[in-house]
C-alpha positions as CSV (number, residue, x, y, z in Angstrom):
1,M,-14.2,-22.7,-8.5
2,N,-15.1,-20.3,-6.3
3,D,-12.4,-17.7,-4.4
4,K,-12.8,-19.3,-0.9
5,I,-11.9,-23.1,-2.8
6,K,-8.9,-21.2,-4.7
7,H,-7.7,-19.9,-1.3
8,I,-7.6,-23.1,0.6
9,L,-5.9,-24.5,-2.3
10,L,-3.3,-21.6,-2.3
11,T,-2.9,-21.8,1.3
12,F,-1.8,-25.7,0.8
13,F,0.6,-24.6,-1.9
14,V,2.3,-22.2,0.2
15,F,2.5,-24.9,3.0
16,A,4.2,-27.3,0.4
17,L,6.8,-24.5,-0.1
18,L,7.7,-24.0,3.1
19,G,8.3,-27.5,3.8
20,C,11.1,-27.7,0.5
21,N,13.6,-25.8,2.7
22,K,16.3,-28.9,3.2
23,N,18.8,-26.7,4.4
24,Q,18.5,-26.7,8.3
25,N,21.1,-24.3,8.7
26,T,19.4,-21.8,6.6
27,K,16.1,-20.2,7.1
28,T,14.2,-19.0,3.7
29,I,11.5,-16.1,4.2
30,K,8.7,-16.4,1.7
31,L,7.4,-12.8,0.9
32,A,5.2,-12.1,-1.4
33,H,3.4,-8.8,-2.5
34,G,0.9,-8.0,-5.8
35,L,3.2,-5.6,-7.5
36,D,4.9,-5.8,-10.8
37,I,8.9,-6.5,-10.5
38,N,9.6,-3.3,-12.2
39,H,8.1,-1.2,-9.4
40,S,10.2,0.4,-7.0
41,V,9.0,-1.4,-3.7
42,H,9.6,-5.0,-5.5
43,K,13.4,-3.6,-6.4
44,A,13.7,-2.4,-2.6
45,L,12.5,-5.7,-1.6
46,V,15.1,-7.5,-3.4
47,K,17.9,-5.0,-2.0
48,M,16.4,-6.4,1.5
49,G,17.2,-10.1,0.7
50,E,20.8,-9.1,-0.7
51,D,21.4,-7.1,2.4
52,L,20.2,-10.0,4.8
53,I,22.0,-12.6,3.3
54,Q,25.0,-10.4,4.0
55,L,24.5,-9.5,7.4
56,S,23.2,-13.0,8.3
57,N,26.4,-14.6,6.1
58,G,23.9,-16.5,4.5
59,T,22.0,-17.9,6.9
60,L,18.7,-16.0,6.4
61,T,17.7,-15.8,2.6
62,V,14.2,-14.3,0.8
63,E,11.9,-15.6,-1.3
64,I,9.8,-13.1,-3.5
65,Y,6.6,-13.9,-4.8
66,P,5.4,-10.7,-7.2
67,N,2.4,-9.9,-9.1
68,Q,-0.6,-11.9,-6.6
69,Q,1.1,-14.9,-7.4
70,L,-0.2,-16.1,-4.1
71,G,-2.9,-13.8,-3.8
72,T,-4.4,-10.6,-3.1
73,E,-3.1,-8.2,-0.3
74,R,-5.8,-9.2,1.7
75,Q,-5.3,-12.8,1.2
76,I,-1.8,-12.8,1.7
77,M,-2.3,-10.9,5.3
78,E,-4.4,-14.0,6.0
79,L,-1.9,-16.2,4.9
80,L,1.2,-14.4,7.1
81,Q,-1.8,-14.7,10.5
82,I,-2.4,-18.4,10.3
83,G,1.6,-18.7,9.8
84,S,1.5,-19.9,6.2
85,L,3.6,-16.8,4.9
86,D,6.5,-14.6,6.4
87,M,6.4,-11.2,5.1
88,T,4.8,-9.0,2.8
89,K,4.5,-5.5,1.7
90,V,1.1,-4.0,2.1
91,S,-1.0,-1.0,1.1
92,A,-2.0,1.1,4.7
93,A,-5.3,0.6,3.0
94,T,-5.6,-3.0,3.4
95,L,-3.6,-2.8,6.7
96,E,-6.4,-0.5,8.4
97,N,-9.0,-3.6,8.3
98,F,-6.1,-5.9,10.3
99,A,-5.0,-2.7,12.5
100,P,-7.5,-0.4,13.3
101,K,-5.3,2.6,13.7
102,T,-3.5,2.7,10.7
103,R,-7.0,3.6,8.8
104,V,-6.1,7.5,9.9
105,L,-3.1,7.2,7.2
106,G,-5.8,6.9,4.5
107,L,-7.4,10.3,5.7
108,P,-7.8,12.6,2.8
109,Y,-5.3,16.0,3.4
110,L,-3.8,15.0,6.6
111,F,-0.1,15.5,5.8
112,R,0.8,18.8,5.0
113,D,3.4,17.4,2.3
114,R,5.3,14.5,1.6
115,E,8.3,15.6,4.3
116,H,5.7,15.7,6.8
117,S,4.4,12.3,6.0
118,F,8.1,10.9,6.5
119,K,8.5,12.6,10.2
120,V,5.5,10.8,11.1
121,F,6.5,7.6,9.8
122,D,9.8,7.5,11.1
123,G,9.3,9.1,14.4
124,P,7.4,7.7,17.6
125,I,4.0,7.7,15.9
126,G,4.9,5.5,12.9
127,Q,6.7,3.2,15.5
128,E,3.1,3.2,17.3
129,L,1.2,2.5,14.1
130,L,3.7,-0.3,13.5
131,N,3.1,-2.1,16.1
132,D,-1.2,-1.8,16.2
133,G,-1.4,-5.5,14.1
134,K,0.7,-7.5,16.9
135,Q,-2.3,-8.5,18.6
136,Y,-3.5,-9.6,15.6
137,W,-0.2,-11.5,14.3
138,L,1.3,-9.0,12.1
139,K,4.4,-6.8,12.9
140,G,5.3,-3.7,11.1
141,L,9.1,-2.8,9.9
142,G,8.9,0.1,7.7
143,F,7.1,2.2,5.8
144,Y,7.9,2.6,1.9
145,D,6.9,5.6,-0.2
146,A,3.6,5.3,-1.8
147,G,3.6,8.6,-3.1
148,S,0.5,10.8,-3.2
149,R,-2.8,9.3,-4.6
150,S,-4.8,11.1,-7.2
151,F,-8.2,10.7,-9.7
152,Y,-7.5,9.4,-12.9
153,T,-11.0,9.0,-15.2
154,K,-12.0,7.9,-18.7
155,E,-14.3,10.2,-20.0
156,K,-14.5,13.2,-17.9
157,A,-11.8,15.6,-16.5
158,V,-11.9,16.2,-12.5
159,E,-11.0,19.2,-11.6
160,H,-13.2,20.0,-8.9
161,P,-15.1,17.3,-6.5
162,N,-18.2,18.0,-8.0
163,D,-16.9,16.4,-11.0
164,L,-17.1,13.3,-9.5
165,R,-20.7,12.9,-9.1
166,G,-22.3,10.2,-10.3
167,Q,-19.0,8.7,-11.5
168,K,-18.0,4.9,-10.4
169,I,-14.6,5.2,-8.8
170,R,-12.6,2.0,-7.9
171,V,-10.9,2.5,-4.4
172,M,-9.1,-0.4,-2.2
173,P,-11.2,-2.7,0.3
174,S,-10.8,0.3,2.5
175,V,-13.6,1.9,4.3
176,T,-11.5,5.1,4.8
177,A,-11.2,4.9,0.7
178,M,-15.0,4.6,0.4
179,E,-16.0,7.1,2.9
180,M,-13.8,9.8,0.8
181,V,-14.9,9.2,-2.4
182,R,-18.5,9.4,-1.1
183,G,-17.8,12.4,0.4
184,F,-16.6,14.0,-2.6
185,G,-19.7,12.9,-4.2
186,G,-18.7,10.0,-6.3
187,S,-19.6,6.1,-6.2
188,P,-16.8,4.1,-4.4
189,T,-16.4,1.0,-6.0
190,P,-14.0,-2.0,-4.2
191,I,-12.6,-3.9,-7.3
192,S,-9.0,-6.1,-6.8
193,W,-5.7,-4.5,-8.2
194,G,-5.5,-7.2,-10.6
195,E,-9.2,-7.0,-12.1
196,L,-8.8,-3.0,-12.5
197,Y,-7.6,-3.0,-16.0
198,T,-10.2,-5.0,-17.5
199,S,-13.0,-3.3,-15.3
200,L,-12.0,0.4,-16.6
201,Q,-12.2,-1.3,-20.3
202,Q,-15.5,-2.8,-19.6
203,G,-16.9,0.3,-18.2
204,V,-17.4,-1.3,-15.1
205,V,-16.1,1.7,-13.4
206,D,-15.9,5.0,-14.6
207,G,-11.7,6.1,-13.0
208,A,-9.8,5.1,-10.0
209,E,-7.6,6.9,-7.5
210,N,-3.5,5.5,-7.2
211,N,-0.3,7.3,-7.5
212,L,1.5,8.1,-10.7
213,P,3.8,4.9,-10.8
214,S,0.9,2.8,-10.8
215,F,-1.2,4.2,-12.8
216,Y,1.7,4.1,-15.5
217,L,2.7,0.5,-14.5
218,S,-0.5,-0.7,-14.8
219,K,-1.3,0.6,-18.1
220,H,-4.3,2.1,-17.3
221,Y,-3.2,5.4,-19.1
222,E,-4.1,2.9,-22.2
223,I,-7.7,3.5,-20.9
224,C,-7.9,6.7,-18.7
225,K,-6.8,9.7,-20.4
226,Y,-7.4,12.1,-17.3
227,Y,-5.3,12.2,-14.5
228,T,-5.6,15.0,-11.8
229,L,-2.7,15.8,-9.4
230,N,-5.4,16.9,-6.5
231,E,-3.3,14.3,-4.3
232,H,-5.6,13.9,-1.8
233,T,-3.3,10.9,0.3
234,F,0.1,10.1,1.0
235,S,-0.9,7.0,2.4
236,P,2.6,4.9,2.6
237,D,3.1,0.7,1.8
238,V,4.2,-1.0,5.1
239,V,6.6,-3.8,5.3
240,I,5.3,-6.6,7.2
241,V,6.3,-9.5,9.0
242,G,4.0,-11.9,10.6
243,T,4.4,-12.5,14.4
244,H,4.6,-16.6,14.2
245,F,7.6,-16.3,12.0
246,W,9.0,-13.0,13.4
247,N,8.9,-15.0,16.9
248,R,10.9,-18.2,15.9
249,L,13.7,-15.9,14.8
250,S,16.6,-15.2,17.3
251,K,17.4,-11.6,18.7
252,Q,20.0,-11.9,16.3
253,E,17.9,-12.5,13.3
254,Q,15.7,-10.1,14.1
255,D,18.1,-7.4,14.3
256,W,19.6,-8.6,10.6
257,L,16.4,-8.3,9.5
258,Q,15.2,-5.3,11.1
259,K,18.4,-3.6,9.5
260,A,17.8,-5.2,6.0
261,V,14.6,-3.4,5.9
262,D,15.5,-0.1,7.2
263,A,18.0,0.1,4.5
264,S,15.4,-0.9,2.0
265,V,13.2,2.1,3.0
266,I,15.6,4.7,2.1
267,H,16.7,2.7,-1.2
268,Q,12.6,2.4,-2.1
269,R,12.1,6.3,-1.6
270,K,14.7,7.3,-3.7
271,L,13.7,4.8,-6.2
272,W,10.0,6.3,-6.1
273,A,11.3,9.9,-6.8
274,D,13.0,8.5,-10.1
275,S,9.8,6.6,-10.7
276,E,7.3,9.2,-10.2
277,S,9.4,11.6,-12.7
278,E,9.7,8.7,-15.4
279,A,5.9,8.1,-15.2
280,L,4.7,11.6,-15.5
281,E,6.7,11.9,-18.5
282,A,5.7,8.8,-20.2
283,I,2.1,9.1,-19.6
284,Q,2.0,12.7,-20.8
285,K,4.0,11.4,-23.9
286,S,1.0,8.9,-24.3
287,G,-1.8,11.4,-24.6
288,V,-3.0,12.1,-20.9
289,Q,-4.2,15.2,-19.9
290,I,-2.7,16.4,-16.4
291,I,-4.8,18.7,-14.5
292,R,-3.6,20.2,-11.6
293,P,-6.8,21.6,-9.6
294,D,-7.0,23.7,-7.1
295,K,-6.9,21.7,-3.8
296,T,-8.7,23.8,-1.7
297,P,-12.4,22.4,-2.6
298,F,-11.3,19.2,-2.2
299,S,-9.6,19.8,1.1
300,K,-12.7,21.1,2.7
301,M,-15.1,18.6,1.4
302,S,-13.2,16.3,3.1
303,G,-13.8,17.7,6.5
304,K,-16.8,16.1,7.2
305,I,-15.1,12.8,7.1
306,Y,-13.1,14.0,9.9
307,E,-15.9,15.0,11.8
308,A,-16.7,11.2,12.1
309,Y,-13.8,10.5,14.5
310,Q,-14.2,13.5,16.8
311,S,-16.4,10.5,18.7
312,D,-13.5,7.9,18.5
313,E,-11.0,9.6,21.4
314,K,-8.0,7.4,20.8
315,L,-7.9,8.1,16.4
316,H,-9.3,11.7,17.6
317,H,-6.0,11.9,19.7
318,L,-3.9,10.2,17.2
319,I,-5.0,12.8,14.1
320,Q,-4.1,15.6,16.3
321,Q,-0.6,14.5,17.1
322,I,-0.1,13.6,13.3
323,R,-1.3,17.6,12.6
324,A,1.0,18.8,15.5
325,V,4.4,16.9,13.9
326,K,6.6,19.6,12.6
């Protein structure tokens, strides 16, 4: 059975789920994501659902489908667009395929540090980016912390961008991510998250790039024994609602949902900070070598990527605005 047929069947299944809610006084939000139930994102979404029940006096509830139960991030986004699913958490790298402006969030070394990224996400620029997908039937409600992404490899430690030459590095299906790895001399290889463990095991790729908690919870540390803290991006996770569903909500219901998401953002960021520390300690105990390289060569080599954006007036201006945030 090919992927297209599987996805059609999946869509039918979701439609069937949507028809199962017999209580006409309650609206059930169908939310799917691709992460483990132990991940801070899942825990924050659970809290969002609990808060929403309280705020709405039980008239709005959330059903969560984790672990890619309803498909990959891209497939889930497509279900939102046609109204077969209501909400998701999606990585900014996947979102850029649906909302063009958000591709800047995956640019290497755009943010000075985490504090800078939060000021951007929680300010007017962040709100502009959350609204960028409306014409594509997608509305952003908030930014979750996804930490910094770094490289990890099986056989060869990465201490300098030159160490990536000739190495096949898994990336998300993101033009920005592929440009970055290619700019460092590596060979970018898009592979779905669910297939990555086996791909690393079988040598389809030599390594990948992701944050510490994801590296730990995915058990990729069992295969990759080198983790390089070069922290090339602070690309966030984004809580998204399909506009088909959003527009069916009353103004009061929209306010409740937004308030619940806002509270979950604060909660998730606290959980994330704890999970980073736990993940770092755990992978070190497992024998993973942590490399803390000089980030300057990585930052300098990423300069060529920005040159390509100078011809796009809107994106170039957005980059300048982000850099100017103090």
